[in-house]
N, C-alpha and C positions, 0 to 999 in steps of 0.2 A: 321676400325681397324675388326681381321677375330674374330668373337667371341666365336664361337663355332670348335675346334682344331681335332675330335673323326674322326681318318680316313681322314687328313691334312696333305698335305708334302709340308713345302717350299721348292721352289729355292735359291739356295745363293743371288738372285733378288733379293731377298720378302724380306728374314730375314735382310739383310741389307736397304731398302724403310724404315720397323715394328720400329728396333733397329733407327733409322737414328732420333739427333734433330738437327731440322734447326733454320739454325739464321733466325730471327725473325718472327717466331710465337712467340705473345702473349698466355696470363692466364686470366680468371678476375679470380675475387674474387664476388659468384652473392651478399654475407651477406657483403661484406664495400664496393666493389669498387673501389675496388687495382688490379694497374696492371704487369705484370709480363711480359717480351720479352727477347726473347732468345739469348744472342751478341752476342753467342760463339757453334758452336755446334761441336756436335761429333757423337758422339755412344752410345747412356743403354739406358737409360729408363729414362725417366721423369715423374714425378708426387707429381706436386705445390701443395699446400695447407695455402687456410692463413684460417684466424677463427676455427681456428681444421673442418675447413672441402673444399671437392679438390677443384682446383681451373679449372676451366673453359676452353678450347680454346676458343680463341675468332676469327668467321672464319671472318668476313669481319670491317675493318674500321670504318666503319657504323650500326656496326651492335649497339644497344641497349644493356648499361652493366645492367640496370638494372630491 
């Protein structure tokens, strides 16, 4: 994801890619270990929270949770 947007213009494909919520994407709570997996995709913003903290994306199934 692009953090510095000053002077940056996206085309329609880049907007679609950044705003797409993909099926199979997983997130984990680093505090309690709860996991969330997207089962229905869409377009929008997904910012899952647990234990009052942002959940972190899981990059691979073998990634250590804690």
